[in-house]
C-alpha positions in Angstrom: 0.0 0.3 0.1 0.9 3.6 -0.4 0.5 6.3 1.7 -1.7 8.4 -0.2 -0.5 11.8 1.7 3.2 10.7 0.1 2.0 11.4 -3.6 3.0 14.0 -5.6 0.3 16.8 -5.0 -1.0 16.5 -9.1 -1.3 12.3 -8.5 -3.5 12.6 -5.2 -5.4 15.0 -7.3 -6.6 12.3 -9.5 -7.1 9.7 -7.2 -9.3 11.4 -5.4 -11.8 12.6 -8.5 -11.5 8.9 -9.3 -12.4 8.3 -5.9 -15.2 10.8 -6.3 -17.0 10.2 -9.5 -17.1 6.3 -8.6 -19.1 6.8 -4.9 -21.1 10.0 -7.2 -22.5 7.6 -9.5 -22.6 4.8 -7.5 -20.1 2.9 -10.5 -17.7 -0.1 -9.8 -14.9 1.8 -10.5 -14.4 5.2 -11.2 -10.9 6.7 -13.3 -9.2 10.4 -13.7 -6.8 10.7 -16.4 -4.2 13.6 -16.6 -3.4 14.7 -20.2 -0.4 16.9 -21.0 -0.8 20.2 -20.4 -2.2 19.1 -16.6 -6.2 18.8 -18.4 -7.9 15.9 -15.6 -10.9 13.9 -17.3 -13.2 11.8 -15.0 -15.2 9.3 -15.4 -17.0 6.3 -14.5 -18.0 3.1 -15.5 -20.3 2.6 -18.3 -22.9 0.0 -18.8 -24.9 0.5 -21.2 -27.0 -2.3 -23.0 -25.3 -1.5 -26.1 -22.2 0.4 -24.4 -19.5 -1.7 -21.6 -16.3 0.9 -20.8 -14.2 0.8 -17.9 -14.0 4.2 -15.9 -10.3 4.4 -17.2 -11.0 3.9 -20.7 -13.9 6.1 -20.3 -11.8 8.4 -19.6 -9.2 7.9 -22.2 -11.6 8.0 -24.5 -13.4 11.7 -23.4 -9.2 12.8 -23.2 -8.7 12.0 -26.9 -12.5 13.5 -28.0 -11.2 16.8 -26.1 -7.4 16.5 -28.2 -5.2 15.9 -25.6 -2.3 14.3 -27.9 -0.4 12.3 -24.6 -1.0 11.5 -20.5 1.1 12.3 -17.2 -1.1 9.5 -15.1 -4.0 7.6 -14.4 -6.0 6.8 -12.0 -8.7 4.3 -11.3 -10.9 3.2 -7.9 -12.2 0.4 -7.8 -12.0 -3.3 -5.4 -10.4 -5.2 -8.3 -7.0 -6.3 -7.5 -5.7 -5.0 -10.4 -5.9 -3.3 -14.0 -7.1 -5.5 -16.3 -5.2 -5.5 -19.9 -8.0 -3.3 -21.4 -7.9 -0.6 -19.4 -3.8 -0.8 -20.0 -4.3 -1.1 -23.6 -6.1 2.6 -23.3 -3.5 4.2 -21.5 -0.6 3.1 -23.6 -2.4 4.2 -26.7 -2.8 7.9 -25.6 0.1 7.8 -22.5 3.0 5.5 -23.9 3.7 2.3 -21.9 5.5 4.0 -19.3 2.8 5.7 -18.5 1.7 5.3 -15.0 -2.0 3.9 -13.4 -2.6 4.4 -9.9 -4.3 1.5 -8.5 -7.2 2.5 -5.1 -9.1 0.6 -3.3 -12.5 2.4 -2.6 -11.2 4.4 0.6 -8.7 5.9 -1.6 -5.5 4.3 -1.3 -3.2 3.4 -3.6 -2.7 -0.4 -3.4 0.0 0.0 -6.3 1.3 1.7 -9.0 1.7 0.1 -12.2 2.8 1.4 -15.6 0.6 0.5 -19.5 3.7 -1.4 -20.3 
């Protein structure tokens, strides 16, 4: 586990935003990404009959749709123990293999940091 207070303030911000999205929308996951300019994009899980996206995939899609060229970091708040291959691929597609992905539990405690690689 990582002490969330020890995180860089910008990383702590995206964890907080992801946690808020999860709680506010009552969805299984919340995610946030930060682009190359410092803008953040926040999303929750999308579960429609015709469209299913994880929170992280949705946040990456929002960044792309808003013109982001790259990602500095991503965070996902979930009860799952790890990020899915599809989530890591979405982050990697926009941010590259070295983009850090912070994995946090519902309480906001960062359990791991992995790269999208």
